[in-house]
N, C-alpha and C positions, 0 to 999 in steps of 0.2 A: 532531675538529672541532666548533666550536661555532658555534650559532645562536640566534637570539634566540627563535624558535619551531620546534620540530618536531612535524609533523603526520604521523599513522600513517593511511593511507588516502588514496587519490587517486582517491575517487570524486567526487559532486556537493559533497557537503559539504566535503571535504578540499581539494579545488581552490578552491573559491570562499572558503573561510577563509584560505587561503594569499594570495590575490589581495587580499583586503579588509587583511589585515595586512601585505602588501607594499607595499600604498598610504601605508601609515603609516609606511613606513621600516624595518618589521622586516626582518632578514635569516631567510629561512624555508626550510626545508627540508621537502619531501614525500616521504614514503617509501610505495611501493607494490609488493606482492607481485607482480602480474602485469606482465608485457611492456608492455603498456600502461594507460594510465589511462582512466578512465570507462567501463569495459566494461558497467557497468549502465545508464547513460545511454544507449549505442548502441543496447542492445536494448529499450529501453524505449519504449512507445506504437508497438508495431510499427515500429520503425524511423524513428520521427519524433519521438519525445520529447515528451509531453506536458508541458512545461516548468514549467507552473503554472496557476492558475484565477483567474478574475476573480473569483469569490465566497468566497474564502477566511475563514473565521471559526473561532474555537476550536471552534465546535460540530462542525466537520469530522475532530476528530482523538479519537483514544481514549486514554485515560491514567488511572494511577491518582489523579493530579492535573489534572482537565480545564482548571484555569485556568492552569497552568505555561505553556502556549505561546503565551499572550497578547502577553506583553512583547515577545518576540523578534519576532512576527508583525507586530505594531504598528510596530517600528521598521524592518523591511525588508519592503517591501510586495510583493505582486505588480506593481504598476505600477513598481517600482524595479527590478525584474529584466527586465520588459517594457522599460524605456527601455535597458536594457544590449542586450538583443537587436535593438532597433532599430539602435542605435549600430553594431553589427557587420552591420547591412543584412541580419540573416535574415528571410526572409519567413515569415507564420505565420498560421494562421487559427483562429476558434473552431469546434469539432467540435459540441459541444452541452453545454449546464449549465454554460458558463463554461470549459470545458477548452480550453488553448492549444496547439495543435501545431505544430511547424515543417514548410513547406509543403513542403521538400524531403528532409532527412535529419536525424536525429539528430545525426551527425557534426557537423554545424554547430554544435551546443552545445558540443560537445566542442573542438571547434576554437578557439572563441570563448573558452573558458575557458583552453586552452592560450597563446592570444594575450594575454590578459589576464594569465597567470602572468609571461609573457616581461617584458612591459612591467613588471611590477612586481619583477623580477628574483628571482623565485622558482626555487629550485632543485628540479630534481624528480629522484628516483632510482627507475626502474622494476626490475623482476624482483628486487627487495631485500625479502628476508623478515626479518623481526624475530625474532630469537632470545631477547632478554632485554631486560627493562625494569626499571631501578632508579632509587632516589632516593637521591643522595649529597648534595653542597653543591647540586648540580643533577639534572635528570632525564639518566640515560645509557641510550640505547637501542643494543644491540647487535645487529649486523646481520649479515647475509651478506656486506656491503660495508664492514664493520669498526664501530667506535664512533662515535657522535655523541653531542652534549651540549648540553643547553639548560635554562634555569632554566623554559621554558612547554612543555608537553607536551600535544598537542591529539589526542585519540583521534575517528578519524572513519571507523571500519572496517566502517561497515554493521551489517546483523545476518546471518541464516545463512541468508537465500532466495538460491536461485540458486547453491550451491555449485559446478555445474559452470562458472561464470565466476570462481572464486575465493572465494567469501564463507567467512568461518570464524566462529568465537566468540572470536578473540582480545581484542575489544574488551570484553567480558564478563568474560573472564579477568583483564585488565589492572583491570579495577574490583574483581572480588573481591580481587586481590591487595593493592590498597590500602585494602581494608575495607569498600567500598562495597556496599550491597546492590542485589543486580539482580532485578527481577520476572520471574517465571518467564516464558519467551519459548515462543512456538509461532508455525507459520506461518499467515499470514493473507493476505487478498486472494487467495483461494485458493479453489479447486473442493473441493466435499463430497464425501463417500461416503455412498451410503445404507446404513442400518441395515436389515439383513434383505434380502428380495426386491428386486431393482432394476427397471430398465424399460432393458435393453439395446437392445431393438428400437426404441426411440425416441430413440437416441443420434443426434445431429445435429439434432434438431427444437428450433426456438427457439419461445419464446413470451413475449409481451409480459404481464407479472406486476406484482403488487404484493407484494413480499417483506418479512416482518417477524421479526426475530430481537432477542432482548434489548432489546425497547421500541422499537427503531429499524426505520423503514420505509425501503423503496426502490423506485421504479416505474421499471424498466428490463427488459431481455429476461432470461428463465432460458434454460438450454441443457442438454438431456440430454445426458449421455455415458456411454460403456458401464458406467462403478461409480457414478456419481451424478449430480449437477447443477454446471454452471458458468454463465457468461455475468454481465454486469454485476452484476445484481440480487444474485446468490449471492456474488459475490467480496466485493461491499459487505456482505452481511450476515455474512459470515465473520468480521468484526470483532468481532461481537457476538453468535457462534453459542456457545452452551453445549451441550456434548454430551448433557446431562441434560433438555435440553428441545426439543421438536419446533420448527421453522421453520413459519410461518405464510405460506401462498400465495395471493393470490388471481388465479385464472385469468382473470377478466372484470373488468379494472379500469375500463372504460367501461361497464359493462355492470350494471344491477341484476338479478343471477340471479334472485331469486325473481319478480319482476315477469313476465320472459323465459318461465320454466316455468309458471307459472300463466296466462300469454296463451294458451300453446300447449297449454293442459290437455286439451282435445278433439281434438289432434290425432291422426291415424293414423301420425304419424312417429314412429319410436324416438328415444328421449334421446340416444343418440350420434350419429344423424343430424342432430338439430336443432343440437346443439353443434358439430358439422363446420362449420358457417356461421360459426362465431365462434372455433373453434381449428382447429390443424392435422388433418385428419382422422385420420390416425394417432393422434394424442394422445387425441381427443376418444373414439376406440373402444377404446383402452387403458384409458384412465382410467374409462370408463363403460360398458364392456360387454366386459370383460375373459374372463369365462367365456360369452359368447356369449347369455346370458340376458336382455338388456335388453328391457324392454317398450315397447308404445308408450305415448307422453305419456296418451293417453285412459285405460291400464290401470294407472296408476300411482296408489296410495294417496298421500293428502296426506303421509303419515310417509315414504314413499318420495321423494316430491318435496322434502321438507324436509332428506333426509340429502343429496340430490343439490346442493341450493343450499347447504348447509353446504361441502361438498366444492369447490364452486366459488369459494364467498366464502373460505373459511378451510380449505384443505387442510392438514392438520396431516403434516407430513413430517420424519422422524426420519433423522438423519446419524450416521455412528458415529466418523468421522474425517475429517481434511483428506486431499489429495491430498500433503501433504509440502511440504518446502522446496523440492523440484526445480520444482514448480509454483507457489509463491507469491511474489507480489510483492513483498512485506515480511514482518517480523517483527513479531508482536505482542509488546510487554513490552520489556524492556531496563534499562538502568541507572536506578534508581529517581530520579523527578525530586526525591524529598526529600532526596537527596545533593547537587543543584546549585543553583545561583542560577539564577532565573528569567531575571535579567537578563544574566547573562554567561556561562552554562553549566559555570562553575568549580565544581569538587567542593569542598564548602563545609568538608570535613575534611583535603583535601590541597591547600594553595595551589599553584598553577600547572599544576593536572590539569583539563583541561577534555573534555568528552564532546558530540559534535555530531552532527546528523542520526539515522539510523535506529538507532544503536546505544544512543540515548536512549527511556525508556519514553513515547513520544508517535508513534502511528501515524496516518497520514492515511487519509482515504477514497481509492477510487479515483477517478482524475481530474484529476492534477497536484496534491493537496496534499502527497503527500510531498516532492516535490522543492522545494514552497516551503519546508517546514519545514528542508530542508537549506540552503536559499539565507539563511533568517531566522537558524536557528540559527548558522550559519556566520559570519553577519556580527557577530551579537551578541558570540560569544567573540573575534571578531578585534578588536573595539573596545576590548577590555580588556586585550590582549596588549601 
């Protein structure tokens, strides 16, 4: 069967690219290996889909080429997608920091995409596995449903995160098959595992903190887990985390720790008891009186106070690994941006072959940025099909 364009992957990027290409009169086929499309969309945002962010800029993305995403983001903006959501009468709200969520359910976004696909006469084949991709006169995709042919092939297979909902590395394998470089991948927006002794007894405790990794800082909650740390600030930091370098955590972002401790220098209160007024009591005790030998503040030397100040302001925490793709929201790395046109997402060395969305080495922060990259990169590719 012959199509104007074949899209492998029925997630956010794949469906949206199909919609935009279909609107231009192209005959489009979407191939999805799962029994339903948009499975990652459905589980996103706690079931409410953080579908974009009001404050999207290139600064919110990680890539070996930080400028690559600018063109696509400028040509299909958050407001463009918001207009589409409003057209379908989906109510939404801003949670914080520009993050937009469906008020009811993420299923509404999938239903919207499917309605737009129907209107654009897009053909979707679910439970259809790709067995082989070849380049003859056109691209020929051999699947469990037979062979399909097209002069344009768009890879929208996502990354390796969430294998339990069907994620695979097929997009990277196709890129390699055609001689394209793939930037080393790893799980990201993911909890981190402590190096050495952990803090199991603090599991479930959350602290408002200022976290810095790789020169980037994030002010949100950290959450202790049985093996390490999670929470929005740690997930954000995981995009920049280097296993060879510690992560810096300011435990009192609203308080001058040095001024606080010196102000209470003559108190008969123990350090951990004072800090329990600013931190969860269990965390204050574990972090500042783990061996039960904490002194009263008036007994502490200046050096001991400075050590406590340093830990409050700049706690150096080492992590040995991430919690892996099962817990990762996205995949860092992917098809090298050096191989693609920033305007069209077409492979420079393979005319007619495109890569969009998460499979590309463009990874957004937590908060709707990765969905916006899906919409913007999909639109950019569709305009050139």
